[in-house]
C-alpha positions as a Python dict, from the first residue, in 0.01 Angstrom:
ca = {
    (1, 'M'): (0, 0, 0),
    (2, 'S'): (-311, 88, 192),
    (3, 'Q'): (-334, -49, 544),
    (4, 'P'): (-633, -214, 714),
    (5, 'D'): (-815, 15, 953),
    (6, 'A'): (-980, -59, 1287),
    (7, 'R'): (-1337, -113, 1166),
    (8, 'P'): (-1529, -381, 1354),
    (9, 'R'): (-1534, -713, 1170),
    (10, 'G'): (-1776, -1003, 1160),
    (11, 'G'): (-2079, -1106, 1358),
    (12, 'G'): (-2274, -780, 1353),
    (13, 'L'): (-2510, -612, 1112),
    (14, 'A'): (-2378, -443, 802),
    (15, 'A'): (-2397, -69, 753),
    (16, 'S'): (-2573, -144, 426),
    (17, 'D'): (-2875, -322, 581),
    (18, 'R'): (-3188, -251, 383),
    (19, 'A'): (-3548, -357, 348),
    (20, 'L'): (-3610, -614, 74),
    (21, 'P'): (-3944, -740, -64),
    (22, 'P'): (-4108, -959, 203),
    (23, 'C'): (-4231, -1296, 79),
    (24, 'P'): (-4444, -1476, 341),
    (25, 'D'): (-4555, -1774, 130),
    (26, 'G'): (-4292, -1800, -146),
    (27, 'D'): (-4499, -1636, -421),
    (28, 'G'): (-4258, -1510, -689),
    (29, 'L'): (-3960, -1705, -549),
    (30, 'F'): (-3763, -1947, -767),
    (31, 'V'): (-3515, -2166, -579),
    (32, 'V'): (-3241, -2382, -725),
    (33, 'A'): (-3112, -2660, -498),
    (34, 'N'): (-2781, -2841, -544),
    (35, 'R'): (-2800, -3172, -361),
    (36, 'S'): (-2444, -3259, -466),
    (37, 'S'): (-2286, -2964, -280),
    (38, 'G'): (-2228, -3178, 29),
    (39, 'T'): (-2404, -3259, 352),
    (40, 'A'): (-2399, -3151, 714),
    (41, 'V'): (-2521, -3407, 965),
    (42, 'V'): (-2625, -3141, 1216),
    (43, 'R'): (-2841, -2945, 970),
    (44, 'A'): (-3206, -3027, 899),
    (45, 'D'): (-3307, -3094, 540),
    (46, 'P'): (-3333, -2741, 392),
    (47, 'L'): (-3576, -2843, 118),
    (48, 'R'): (-3826, -2977, 368),
    (49, 'T'): (-3820, -2642, 546),
    (50, 'L'): (-3871, -2454, 219),
    (51, 'H'): (-4162, -2674, 107),
    (52, 'E'): (-4337, -2648, 444),
    (53, 'R'): (-4299, -2274, 499),
    (54, 'L'): (-4303, -2145, 139),
    (55, 'P'): (-4571, -2351, -36),
    (56, 'R'): (-4596, -2117, -338),
    (57, 'A'): (-4224, -2113, -414),
    (58, 'V'): (-4091, -2302, -715),
    (59, 'V'): (-3805, -2531, -611),
    (60, 'H'): (-3587, -2686, -881),
    (61, 'E'): (-3338, -2958, -784),
    (62, 'L'): (-3032, -2965, -1009),
    (63, 'D'): (-2962, -3279, -1210),
    (64, 'D'): (-2635, -3243, -1401),
    (65, 'E'): (-2727, -2879, -1461),
    (66, 'D'): (-2562, -2547, -1394),
    (67, 'A'): (-2740, -2328, -1139),
    (68, 'A'): (-2687, -2008, -1339),
    (69, 'T'): (-2827, -2167, -1656),
    (70, 'V'): (-3142, -2284, -1475),
    (71, 'L'): (-3196, -1943, -1318),
    (72, 'R'): (-3152, -1759, -1648),
    (73, 'R'): (-3398, -1997, -1813),
    (74, 'A'): (-3656, -1924, -1544),
    (75, 'L'): (-3604, -1550, -1586),
    (76, 'A'): (-3662, -1581, -1960),
    (77, 'G'): (-3996, -1760, -1908),
    (78, 'D'): (-4349, -1624, -1925),
    (79, 'A'): (-4368, -1563, -1548),
    (80, 'P'): (-4017, -1464, -1438),
    (81, 'P'): (-3945, -1479, -1064),
    (82, 'R'): (-3909, -1165, -857),
    (83, 'I'): (-3675, -1327, -605),
    (84, 'L'): (-3401, -1586, -666),
    (85, 'G'): (-3305, -1854, -416),
    (86, 'I'): (-3016, -2096, -393),
    (87, 'V'): (-2949, -2401, -175),
    (88, 'G'): (-2591, -2523, -178),
    (89, 'G'): (-2231, -2452, -91),
    (90, 'D'): (-2023, -2147, -170),
    (91, 'G'): (-1951, -2238, -532),
    (92, 'T'): (-2318, -2292, -612),
    (93, 'V'): (-2420, -1975, -428),
    (94, 'A'): (-2161, -1774, -623),
    (95, 'S'): (-2306, -1902, -950),
    (96, 'A'): (-2655, -1788, -847),
    (97, 'A'): (-2521, -1458, -716),
    (98, 'A'): (-2384, -1378, -1062),
    (99, 'V'): (-2735, -1403, -1206),
    (100, 'A'): (-2887, -1199, -922),
    (101, 'V'): (-2633, -920, -979),
    (102, 'E'): (-2687, -936, -1355),
    (103, 'H'): (-3066, -894, -1322),
    (104, 'G'): (-3074, -671, -1014),
    (105, 'L'): (-3280, -920, -810),
    (106, 'P'): (-3254, -1010, -440),
    (107, 'L'): (-3106, -1348, -349),
    (108, 'L'): (-3216, -1589, -78),
    (109, 'V'): (-2914, -1792, 39),
    (110, 'V'): (-2982, -2125, 211),
    (111, 'P'): (-2676, -2316, 339),
    (112, 'G'): (-2676, -2668, 200),
    (113, 'G'): (-2316, -2752, 109),
    (114, 'T'): (-1994, -2867, 270),
    (115, 'F'): (-1867, -2509, 288),
    (116, 'N'): (-2107, -2225, 364),
    (117, 'H'): (-1869, -1939, 443),
    (118, 'F'): (-2082, -1677, 273),
    (119, 'A'): (-2402, -1784, 448),
    (120, 'R'): (-2224, -1771, 784),
    (121, 'A'): (-2099, -1419, 709),
    (122, 'L'): (-2464, -1321, 658),
    (123, 'G'): (-2570, -1482, 985),
    (124, 'V'): (-2778, -1739, 794),
    (125, 'T'): (-2709, -2060, 985),
    (126, 'D'): (-2985, -2277, 837),
    (127, 'A'): (-3295, -2276, 618),
    (128, 'A'): (-3523, -2159, 900),
    (129, 'V'): (-3314, -1844, 955),
    (130, 'A'): (-3311, -1776, 580),
    (131, 'V'): (-3689, -1812, 556),
    (132, 'D'): (-3741, -1586, 860),
    (133, 'A'): (-3544, -1311, 683),
    (134, 'L'): (-3740, -1364, 360),
    (135, 'V'): (-4075, -1341, 540),
    (136, 'A'): (-3965, -1027, 727),
    (137, 'G'): (-3800, -868, 422),
    (138, 'T'): (-3472, -794, 601),
    (139, 'G'): (-3148, -789, 406),
    (140, 'S'): (-2832, -610, 300),
    (141, 'A'): (-2649, -488, -7),
    (142, 'V'): (-2318, -676, 11),
    (143, 'D'): (-1989, -642, -170),
    (144, 'V'): (-1881, -901, -425),
    (145, 'A'): (-1586, -921, -664),
    (146, 'E'): (-1559, -981, -1036),
    (147, 'L'): (-1283, -1217, -1151),
    (148, 'R'): (-1140, -1264, -1500),
    (149, 'V'): (-875, -1530, -1565),
    (150, 'G'): (-724, -1510, -1912),
    (151, 'R'): (-1014, -1539, -2153),
    (152, 'L'): (-1243, -1695, -1891),
    (153, 'G'): (-1507, -1508, -1693),
    (154, 'P'): (-1626, -1289, -1555),
    (155, 'F'): (-1691, -1493, -1241),
    (156, 'T'): (-1868, -1354, -936),
    (157, 'V'): (-1659, -1407, -621),
    (158, 'L'): (-1826, -1404, -279),
    (159, 'N'): (-1542, -1505, -48),
    (160, 'A'): (-1202, -1537, -214),
    (161, 'A'): (-1008, -1618, -528),
    (162, 'S'): (-662, -1773, -521),
    (163, 'V'): (-375, -1905, -728),
    (164, 'G'): (-84, -2129, -634),
    (165, 'I'): (-61, -2411, -384),
    (166, 'Y'): (-398, -2354, -220),
    (167, 'P'): (-624, -2457, -513),
    (168, 'D'): (-430, -2785, -549),
    (169, 'F'): (-453, -2849, -175),
    (170, 'V'): (-828, -2782, -171),
    (171, 'A'): (-889, -3019, -464),
    (172, 'R'): (-693, -3299, -295),
    (173, 'R'): (-855, -3242, 45),
    (174, 'D'): (-1203, -3253, -108),
    (175, 'R'): (-1129, -3583, -282),
    (176, 'L'): (-1000, -3736, 43),
    (177, 'R'): (-1268, -3599, 278),
    (178, 'P'): (-1532, -3872, 215),
    (179, 'R'): (-1282, -4142, 319),
    (180, 'L'): (-1067, -3966, 578),
    (181, 'G'): (-1279, -3684, 717),
    (182, 'K'): (-1215, -3310, 706),
    (183, 'W'): (-913, -3282, 939),
    (184, 'L'): (-717, -3591, 832),
    (185, 'G'): (-811, -3532, 469),
    (186, 'G'): (-665, -3183, 500),
    (187, 'V'): (-337, -3308, 645),
    (188, 'V'): (-292, -3584, 386),
    (189, 'G'): (-401, -3352, 106),
    (190, 'A'): (-149, -3089, 216),
    (191, 'A'): (132, -3343, 231),
    (192, 'A'): (49, -3466, -120),
    (193, 'A'): (21, -3114, -260),
    (194, 'V'): (352, -2995, -120),
    (195, 'R'): (537, -3287, -282),
    (196, 'R'): (432, -3196, -635),
    (197, 'V'): (337, -2828, -649),
    (198, 'A'): (603, -2578, -755),
    (199, 'P'): (596, -2208, -673),
    (200, 'V'): (442, -1990, -941),
    (201, 'G'): (579, -1670, -1082),
    (202, 'I'): (370, -1355, -1075),
    (203, 'S'): (412, -1008, -1218),
    (204, 'I'): (238, -748, -1006),
    (205, 'R'): (280, -376, -956),
    (206, 'G'): (575, -367, -1193),
    (207, 'R'): (776, -637, -1017),
    (208, 'R'): (816, -1011, -1033),
    (209, 'A'): (805, -1266, -752),
    (210, 'R'): (790, -1641, -692),
    (211, 'V'): (509, -1730, -455),
    (212, 'W'): (337, -2027, -300),
    (213, 'S'): (3, -1856, -301),
    (214, 'L'): (-182, -1536, -389),
    (215, 'V'): (-524, -1497, -224),
    (216, 'V'): (-770, -1212, -283),
    (217, 'S'): (-1054, -1200, -31),
    (218, 'V'): (-1371, -990, -48),
    (219, 'G'): (-1346, -774, 263),
    (220, 'R'): (-1081, -758, 533),
    (221, 'D'): (-977, -1094, 668),
    (222, 'D'): (-804, -1252, 965),
    (223, 'P'): (-454, -1102, 1004),
    (224, 'L'): (-321, -1422, 1168),
    (225, 'V'): (-374, -1644, 864),
    (226, 'P'): (-169, -1595, 544),
    (227, 'A'): (-449, -1730, 324),
    (228, 'P'): (-786, -1678, 497),
    (229, 'L'): (-1094, -1789, 306),
    (230, 'Q'): (-1361, -1735, 574),
    (231, 'R'): (-1540, -1410, 499),
    (232, 'H'): (-1611, -1190, 801),
    (233, 'G'): (-1766, -861, 687),
    (234, 'T'): (-2007, -796, 402),
    (235, 'D'): (-1955, -427, 323),
    (236, 'D'): (-1591, -345, 399),
    (237, 'G'): (-1548, -184, 58),
    (238, 'V'): (-1207, -343, -7),
    (239, 'L'): (-1030, -649, -141),
    (240, 'D'): (-783, -807, 101),
    (241, 'V'): (-472, -928, -86),
    (242, 'R'): (-233, -1183, 69),
    (243, 'I'): (88, -1309, -93),
    (244, 'L'): (286, -1598, 55),
    (245, 'H'): (635, -1589, -97),
    (246, 'A'): (816, -1911, -188),
    (247, 'G'): (1019, -2061, 94),
    (248, 'S'): (988, -2364, 322),
    (249, 'R'): (738, -2614, 183),
    (250, 'S'): (631, -2746, 524),
    (251, 'R'): (574, -2399, 667),
    (252, 'A'): (378, -2293, 360),
    (253, 'V'): (143, -2590, 388),
    (254, 'A'): (95, -2527, 759),
    (255, 'A'): (9, -2166, 688),
    (256, 'L'): (-245, -2255, 422),
    (257, 'A'): (-400, -2568, 569),
    (258, 'F'): (-476, -2485, 930),
    (259, 'G'): (-741, -2266, 1087),
    (260, 'R'): (-705, -1950, 1291),
    (261, 'R'): (-639, -2100, 1633),
    (262, 'T'): (-389, -2353, 1505),
    (263, 'A'): (-221, -2082, 1299),
    (264, 'A'): (-182, -1867, 1610),
    (265, 'V'): (-12, -2154, 1796),
    (266, 'L'): (216, -2236, 1501),
    (267, 'R'): (313, -1871, 1465),
    (268, 'G'): (394, -1855, 1836),
    (269, 'L'): (624, -2156, 1790),
    (270, 'G'): (794, -1992, 1494),
    (271, 'L'): (657, -2249, 1249),
    (272, 'L'): (472, -2013, 1016),
    (273, 'P'): (650, -1825, 738),
    (274, 'E'): (718, -1456, 776),
    (275, 'R'): (774, -1385, 406),
    (276, 'S'): (424, -1267, 337),
    (277, 'E'): (261, -945, 221),
    (278, 'A'): (-85, -804, 280),
    (279, 'W'): (-266, -493, 162),
    (280, 'T'): (-613, -375, 68),
    (281, 'T'): (-729, -237, -265),
    (282, 'T'): (-1039, -218, -484),
    (283, 'D'): (-889, -370, -797),
    (284, 'L'): (-594, -592, -881),
    (285, 'D'): (-414, -683, -1203),
    (286, 'V'): (-157, -961, -1201),
    (287, 'V'): (6, -1193, -1455),
    (288, 'V'): (52, -1550, -1333),
    (289, 'R'): (345, -1737, -1485),
    (290, 'P'): (351, -2111, -1404),
    (291, 'A'): (661, -2320, -1462),
    (292, 'A'): (732, -2425, -1822),
    (293, 'G'): (486, -2684, -1947),
    (294, 'R'): (252, -2645, -1648),
    (295, 'T'): (-94, -2500, -1610),
    (296, 'A'): (-186, -2237, -1353),
    (297, 'A'): (-412, -2363, -1071),
    (298, 'F'): (-684, -2119, -970),
    (299, 'A'): (-982, -2140, -735),
    (300, 'H'): (-1273, -1911, -655),
    (301, 'D'): (-1517, -1984, -371),
    (302, 'G'): (-1381, -2338, -354),
    (303, 'E'): (-1423, -2409, -727),
    (304, 'P'): (-1088, -2517, -881),
    (305, 'M'): (-981, -2465, -1242),
    (306, 'Q'): (-664, -2513, -1446),
    (307, 'V'): (-563, -2253, -1704),
    (308, 'R'): (-278, -2283, -1955),
    (309, 'P'): (-83, -1970, -2047),
    (310, 'D'): (-196, -1828, -2378),
    (311, 'D'): (-66, -1539, -2583),
    (312, 'P'): (211, -1310, -2452),
    (313, 'V'): (71, -1036, -2230),
    (314, 'A'): (205, -706, -2098),
    (315, 'T'): (333, -697, -1740),
    (316, 'G'): (339, -325, -1671),
    (317, 'T'): (714, -309, -1731),
    (318, 'G'): (678, -263, -2106),
    (319, 'Q'): (810, -615, -2172),
    (320, 'P'): (563, -888, -2274),
    (321, 'T'): (574, -1226, -2104),
    (322, 'T'): (388, -1553, -2144),
    (323, 'G'): (139, -1593, -1865),
    (324, 'V'): (-222, -1579, -1754),
    (325, 'P'): (-357, -1226, -1698),
    (326, 'V'): (-585, -1203, -1395),
    (327, 'Q'): (-810, -912, -1303),
    (328, 'V'): (-1010, -879, -983),
    (329, 'R'): (-1226, -577, -910),
    (330, 'L'): (-1460, -497, -624),
    (331, 'L'): (-1831, -441, -689),
    (332, 'P'): (-1945, -252, -377),
    (333, 'G'): (-2298, -330, -259),
    (334, 'A'): (-2374, -509, -586),
    (335, 'L'): (-2573, -800, -440),
    (336, 'D'): (-2895, -775, -238),
    (337, 'V'): (-2930, -1070, -2),
    (338, 'Y'): (-3177, -1168, 268),
    (339, 'R'): (-3026, -1191, 616),
    (340, 'P'): (-3152, -1172, 976),
    (341, 'G'): (-3257, -831, 1103),
    (342, 'E'): (-3150, -678, 1432),
    (343, 'G'): (-3415, -855, 1639),
    (344, 'E'): (-3335, -1193, 1490),
    (345, 'T'): (-2961, -1138, 1539),
    (346, 'D'): (-3010, -1048, 1907),
    (347, 'A'): (-3233, -1350, 1961),
    (348, 'A'): (-2980, -1584, 1803),
    (349, 'A'): (-2705, -1446, 2026),
    (350, 'N'): (-2901, -1514, 2347),
}
């Protein structure tokens, strides 16, 4: 297993910073906005900012549509855009990123959802910062991952993909958040998930294991958290793999549900599980084997999905087994995105 090195993480500029086409008035920009991604009470309306500062941009608000479908339709039109834009949370941004990678076009990311981990990793805190980068033409080539689950995909992954208890927990937490809030919704969702979710079997690297969770993050992640989903770097050139082996249910939920600071306290009290593994790689092949009669719960960038095992597949041991084959591979520097330049980053820090 390769070990993480001591490269600086998070907050700073990427080594892959590059000049992108400046766009002072929005000419040639096509933006898709997902109003259903969630809201943030402290953030100004991003669409108002776009309309005021980029009067020539085309802004399309989704209405029971898929962002990738709308973008591909625009690119197939008589006057295809030169720059793609997306307003929404991580799942919506990942859908748009897939089209940008496919067509080799730069992407403007505007945070507008409940979770905006990718935008934060870029230093894009709101629509004004995103537009500043677009006008200046500052950006980076960032790493993404390609995910295939059984016969589904490929999906573009910006932050992380996971299988096991975490996708079920996220789905329950998101359903409870409107009524209970983020923190209490997370606690109640974790308690509900741990009562019904069984460990899943996996076959990986020629061996089998029963695990609570397998998480693959794009770039090195926080070593204190067994299943980190907050992206820090943008050009680390690796996938960060974390496996949480089956054990205490309460400790597993604590490890998956709480943030970095809480995790550090729980670990100091001996309340976090030690049966975990971590390594970095550039590609991963694993077979997921849920309990008999169950589906396998996956998630990528916060988007959950259930997959039922299909035909028998090889495990690397020469013996076929019934399960869901999963492949994740890194695409280094595959996505061009607008982000603040050095001057803007320094100004934001002061």
